[in-house]
C-alpha positions as CSV (number, residue, x, y, z in Angstrom):
1,X,-36.0,88.6,22.3
2,X,-38.8,88.3,19.7
3,X,-40.8,91.5,19.6
4,X,-44.4,90.2,19.4
5,X,-46.2,93.5,19.8
6,X,-44.4,95.3,16.9
7,X,-44.4,92.3,14.6
8,X,-45.2,93.2,11.0
9,X,-48.9,92.7,10.4
10,X,-48.3,91.5,6.9
11,X,-46.2,88.7,8.3
12,X,-49.1,87.8,10.7
13,X,-51.4,87.6,7.7
14,X,-49.1,85.4,5.8
15,X,-48.9,83.0,8.8
16,X,-52.6,82.9,9.2
17,X,-53.1,82.3,5.6
18,X,-51.8,78.8,5.7
19,X,-53.2,77.7,9.1
20,X,-55.8,75.2,8.0
21,X,-53.8,73.7,5.1
22,X,-53.5,71.4,5.6
23,X,-35.9,50.3,9.2
24,X,-33.5,52.6,7.3
25,X,-30.5,51.5,5.4
26,X,-27.0,52.8,5.9
27,X,-26.9,56.3,4.4
28,X,-24.3,58.0,2.3
29,X,-21.8,59.7,4.5
30,X,-23.9,58.6,7.5
31,X,-23.4,55.5,9.7
32,X,-26.4,53.7,11.2
33,X,-26.2,51.7,14.4
34,X,-28.6,50.0,16.7
35,X,-28.3,49.1,20.4
36,X,-28.4,45.5,21.7
37,X,-32.1,45.8,22.8
38,X,-33.3,46.8,19.4
39,X,-35.1,49.8,20.8
40,X,-32.8,52.5,19.6
41,X,-31.3,53.4,16.3
42,X,-28.6,56.0,15.7
43,X,-27.6,58.0,12.7
44,X,-24.2,59.6,12.8
45,X,-24.4,63.4,13.0
46,X,-28.0,63.3,14.1
47,X,-28.0,61.2,17.3
48,X,-30.1,58.3,18.4
49,X,-33.9,57.7,18.2
50,X,-36.1,55.3,20.1
51,X,-39.1,53.6,18.6
52,X,-42.3,55.7,18.8
53,X,-45.8,54.6,19.5
54,X,-48.1,53.8,16.6
55,X,-51.8,54.1,16.0
56,X,-52.3,51.0,14.0
57,X,-49.2,48.8,14.4
58,X,-45.9,48.2,16.1
59,X,-43.7,51.1,17.2
60,X,-41.6,52.4,14.5
61,X,-38.1,53.8,14.0
62,X,-37.7,56.9,11.8
63,X,-36.3,56.1,8.3
64,X,-32.7,56.9,7.5
65,X,-31.8,60.4,6.3
66,X,-31.0,58.9,2.9
67,X,-34.5,57.4,2.5
68,X,-36.2,60.6,3.7
69,X,-34.0,62.7,1.4
70,X,-34.5,66.0,3.1
71,X,-33.6,69.0,0.9
72,X,-33.1,72.6,2.0
73,X,-34.1,75.0,-0.7
74,X,-32.9,78.6,-0.3
75,X,-34.8,81.5,-1.8
76,X,-33.9,85.2,-1.4
77,X,-34.9,88.5,-3.0
78,X,-31.9,87.8,-5.3
79,X,-33.1,84.3,-6.2
80,X,-36.9,84.6,-6.2
81,X,-37.1,84.7,-10.0
82,X,-34.5,82.0,-10.3
83,X,-34.2,78.3,-9.4
84,X,-33.6,77.7,-5.7
85,X,-30.2,77.0,-4.2
86,X,-29.6,73.9,-2.2
87,X,-27.9,74.2,1.2
88,X,-26.2,71.3,3.0
89,X,-24.9,71.0,6.6
90,X,-22.0,68.8,5.4
91,X,-20.9,71.0,2.5
92,X,-19.4,74.4,3.3
93,X,-19.3,75.4,-0.4
94,X,-23.1,75.0,-0.7
95,X,-23.4,77.9,1.8
96,X,-20.5,80.0,0.6
97,X,-21.6,79.8,-3.0
98,X,-25.2,80.7,-2.2
99,X,-27.0,84.0,-1.4
100,X,-27.5,83.0,2.2
101,X,-26.7,86.0,4.4
102,X,-26.1,85.2,8.1
103,X,-26.9,88.9,9.0
104,X,-30.5,88.6,7.8
105,X,-33.5,86.9,9.4
106,X,-34.2,83.3,8.2
107,X,-37.6,81.8,7.7
108,X,-37.7,78.0,7.5
109,X,-41.0,76.7,6.0
110,X,-41.8,73.0,6.5
111,X,-44.6,71.1,4.8
112,X,-46.6,68.4,6.5
113,X,-48.0,64.9,5.9
114,X,-48.4,63.8,2.2
115,X,-47.1,67.0,0.8
116,X,-43.9,68.4,-0.7
117,X,-42.1,71.7,-1.2
118,X,-44.0,72.4,-4.5
119,X,-47.3,72.7,-2.6
120,X,-49.3,75.8,-3.7
121,X,-49.4,77.2,-0.2
122,X,-45.6,77.0,0.2
123,X,-45.1,78.8,-3.1
124,X,-47.4,81.5,-2.0
125,X,-45.9,81.9,1.4
126,X,-42.4,82.0,0.0
127,X,-43.3,84.8,-2.4
128,X,-45.2,86.8,0.2
129,X,-42.4,86.5,2.7
130,X,-39.9,87.8,0.2
131,X,-42.3,90.7,-0.5
132,X,-42.6,91.4,3.3
133,X,-38.9,91.5,4.0
134,X,-35.4,90.8,2.8
135,X,-35.2,87.3,4.4
136,X,-33.4,84.1,3.8
137,X,-36.3,81.8,3.1
138,X,-35.5,78.1,3.4
139,X,-38.1,75.6,2.2
140,X,-37.7,72.1,3.6
141,X,-38.6,69.3,1.3
142,X,-39.0,65.9,3.0
143,X,-41.5,64.4,0.6
144,X,-39.9,60.9,0.6
145,X,-40.6,60.8,4.3
146,X,-44.0,62.3,4.2
147,X,-45.8,60.6,1.3
148,X,-46.1,57.3,3.0
149,X,-48.2,55.7,5.8
150,X,-49.0,58.3,8.4
151,X,-47.5,56.4,11.3
152,X,-44.1,56.2,9.5
153,X,-44.3,59.8,8.4
154,X,-44.9,60.8,12.0
155,X,-41.9,58.8,13.1
156,X,-39.8,60.5,10.4
157,X,-40.4,63.9,11.8
158,X,-37.7,63.3,14.4
159,X,-35.0,62.8,11.8
160,X,-36.1,65.9,9.8
161,X,-36.1,68.0,12.9
162,X,-32.6,66.8,13.8
163,X,-31.5,67.7,10.2
164,X,-32.9,71.2,10.5
165,X,-31.1,71.6,13.9
166,X,-27.8,70.4,12.4
167,X,-28.1,72.9,9.5
168,X,-28.9,75.8,11.8
169,X,-26.0,74.8,14.1
170,X,-23.7,74.6,11.1
171,X,-24.8,78.1,10.0
172,X,-24.2,79.5,13.5
173,X,-20.8,77.9,14.0
174,X,-19.3,78.3,10.6
175,X,-20.9,81.5,9.3
176,X,-21.8,83.5,12.4
177,X,-25.6,83.3,12.2
178,X,-27.6,84.0,15.4
179,X,-30.1,81.4,16.7
180,X,-32.5,84.2,17.6
181,X,-32.8,85.1,13.9
182,X,-34.3,81.8,12.9
183,X,-38.1,81.3,12.6
184,X,-39.4,77.8,11.8
185,X,-42.9,77.8,10.2
186,X,-44.4,74.3,10.1
187,X,-47.7,73.0,8.9
188,X,-49.3,69.7,10.2
189,X,-46.4,67.3,11.0
190,X,-44.1,70.2,10.1
191,X,-45.1,72.0,13.2
192,X,-43.7,69.1,15.4
193,X,-40.7,69.0,13.1
194,X,-40.1,72.5,14.3
195,X,-40.3,71.3,17.9
196,X,-37.8,68.6,17.3
197,X,-35.4,71.1,15.8
198,X,-35.9,73.6,18.6
199,X,-35.3,71.1,21.4
200,X,-31.8,70.7,20.1
201,X,-31.1,74.5,19.7
202,X,-30.7,76.8,22.7
203,X,-32.2,80.2,22.1
204,X,-34.0,79.4,18.8
205,X,-36.0,82.6,18.0
206,X,-39.4,81.4,17.1
207,X,-41.6,78.5,16.0
208,X,-45.0,78.9,14.4
209,X,-47.2,75.8,14.2
210,X,-49.9,75.9,11.5
211,X,-52.7,73.5,12.4
212,X,-50.3,71.2,14.2
213,X,-50.9,67.5,13.6
214,X,-53.1,65.8,16.3
215,X,-52.8,62.0,15.7
216,X,-49.9,60.6,17.8
217,X,-49.2,64.0,19.3
218,X,-52.2,65.5,21.1
219,X,-52.1,65.1,24.9
220,X,-48.7,63.4,24.7
221,X,-45.6,64.3,26.7
222,X,-43.8,67.4,25.6
223,X,-40.8,65.3,24.5
224,X,-43.1,64.0,21.7
225,X,-44.7,67.2,20.4
226,X,-44.1,71.0,19.9
227,X,-44.2,72.9,23.2
228,X,-43.2,76.3,24.6
229,X,-39.7,75.2,25.6
230,X,-38.7,74.6,22.0
231,X,-38.1,78.3,21.2
232,X,-38.1,81.7,22.8
233,X,-41.5,82.2,21.3
234,X,-43.9,79.5,20.1
235,X,-47.3,80.4,18.5
236,X,-49.8,78.0,17.0
237,X,-52.9,78.4,15.0
238,X,-55.5,75.6,15.5
239,X,-58.0,75.2,12.7
240,X,-58.9,71.5,12.5
241,X,-59.3,70.2,16.1
242,X,-61.3,67.2,16.9
243,X,-64.9,68.0,17.9
244,X,-66.2,64.4,18.0
245,X,-64.3,61.7,16.0
246,X,-62.2,62.7,13.0
247,X,-59.7,65.6,12.8
248,X,-56.2,66.1,11.5
249,X,-55.2,68.8,13.9
250,X,-55.4,69.3,17.7
251,X,-57.1,71.6,20.2
252,X,-54.6,71.2,23.0
253,X,-52.7,74.5,23.7
254,X,-49.0,73.8,23.0
255,X,-47.5,77.3,22.5
256,X,-46.9,80.5,24.4
257,X,-49.9,81.7,22.4
258,X,-52.5,79.5,20.8
259,X,-55.1,80.9,18.3
260,X,-58.4,79.2,17.7
261,X,-60.2,80.7,14.7
262,X,-63.9,79.8,14.8
263,X,-63.2,77.7,17.9
264,X,-60.3,75.8,16.3
265,X,-62.5,73.2,14.7
266,X,-62.9,72.5,11.0
267,X,-63.3,75.8,9.1
268,X,-66.4,76.4,6.9
269,X,-65.9,74.8,3.4
270,X,-62.5,73.3,4.3
271,X,-63.5,69.7,4.8
272,X,-60.7,67.2,4.9
273,X,-62.7,65.1,2.4
274,X,-62.4,67.7,-0.3
275,X,-58.7,67.1,-0.9
276,X,-55.7,68.8,0.5
277,X,-55.1,71.1,-2.5
278,X,-58.6,72.4,-2.4
279,X,-58.5,72.7,1.4
280,X,-55.3,74.6,1.2
281,X,-56.3,77.1,-1.5
282,X,-59.7,77.7,0.0
283,X,-58.2,78.5,3.4
284,X,-55.4,80.6,1.9
285,X,-58.0,82.9,0.4
286,X,-60.0,83.1,3.6
287,X,-57.1,84.2,5.7
288,X,-55.5,86.6,3.2
289,X,-58.6,88.4,2.1
290,X,-61.1,87.6,4.9
291,X,-63.9,85.7,3.2
292,X,-65.6,82.4,4.1
293,X,-64.3,79.2,2.7
294,X,-66.6,77.5,0.2
295,X,-66.3,74.2,-1.7
296,X,-64.2,75.4,-4.6
297,X,-60.8,76.8,-5.2
298,X,-62.4,79.5,-7.4
299,X,-63.6,81.0,-4.1
300,X,-60.2,82.5,-3.6
301,X,-60.6,84.7,-6.7
302,X,-64.3,85.4,-6.6
303,X,-64.8,86.6,-3.1
304,X,-61.6,88.4,-2.1
305,X,-63.3,91.3,-0.3
306,X,-66.0,89.7,1.7
307,X,-65.8,89.7,5.5
308,X,-65.3,86.5,7.4
309,X,-68.0,86.1,10.1
310,X,-67.6,84.0,13.2
311,X,-65.8,83.9,16.5
312,X,-62.0,84.3,16.9
313,X,-60.8,82.8,20.1
314,X,-57.4,83.8,21.5
315,X,-55.7,81.9,24.3
316,X,-52.7,83.7,25.8
317,X,-51.0,84.3,29.1
318,X,-51.6,87.2,31.5
319,X,-48.3,89.0,31.4
320,X,-46.5,91.3,29.1
321,X,-45.7,91.3,26.2
322,X,-48.4,88.8,25.3
323,X,-51.3,90.3,27.2
324,X,-52.4,93.3,29.3
325,X,-51.9,92.5,33.0
326,X,-55.1,94.4,33.8
327,X,-57.2,91.9,31.8
328,X,-58.2,89.1,34.2
329,X,-59.0,86.4,31.7
330,X,-57.2,84.0,29.3
331,X,-60.0,83.6,26.8
332,X,-61.4,86.4,24.6
333,X,-63.9,86.0,21.8
334,X,-64.5,88.4,18.9
335,X,-67.6,88.2,16.7
336,X,-67.7,90.1,13.5
337,X,-64.9,92.4,14.7
338,X,-66.7,93.3,18.0
339,X,-65.4,92.2,21.4
340,X,-67.8,90.2,23.6
341,X,-67.1,90.7,27.3
């Protein structure tokens, strides 16, 4: 089981640091088929996918694995100063010739909509994870499937999740890895990718959702989005939930534990209109060093030791190990570090 109480506080900080960051052709070595109704498409090795709902148009199939071009980049303490190594679920040699160690914990980091694996927050998280522990760190790059119209990117998450599940299964069956040792950390659409991977993997250890994407996912059936059944422990951090009209995240609780910094709405200085890079770097500084976001990336460097004011709202369950049974409430607020009863 995942030990939540004794979890490394440095790792908690790393996860918080990125919270508000924000059909196919036949494929090489894959066979694509469709059913007679035209409502299902299948990719060999990944299974079948139905059309999903769309915000602005007709329901969409996920693109083929070839078009999405998912890449698994391995970083370890032995490779952190070198170029990454690429792992493949259809190439045993790619694992055997890498530094992947099935006896170590594996952190899988997944970017979201309109991003790629070179995003600043991913580079920072990868480096901080390797400082915090001797992990296998896998960075998932699915930029060809994310840097397109949002509706299609949302549909593509199902294929990327299936590819992650296939790789983990491969590592378990061929190299003796343990499902409980895998922790998927996904931002935006990447959070739901973690859910799609977890639903295919019995006993997956943990999924962390960083500002899980709201459009097409909030208030939908659990088969569509990340939910507590997708891993032994699912925790999510909500930082851009919809207050009135526009938001990229969600407020709906979808994990065993859901955190709502400053109510879970847009964070100060982290407007979605300022651009994703600025939004990411500003928030990274806020969570790592505890200062308010402002309107410039330079905030990260100029205010590292200031204190973040505001309310921290924590939603959890009333049983161990996630809560004290004697506390008869599910909602606690903290203001400037002091508990409000």
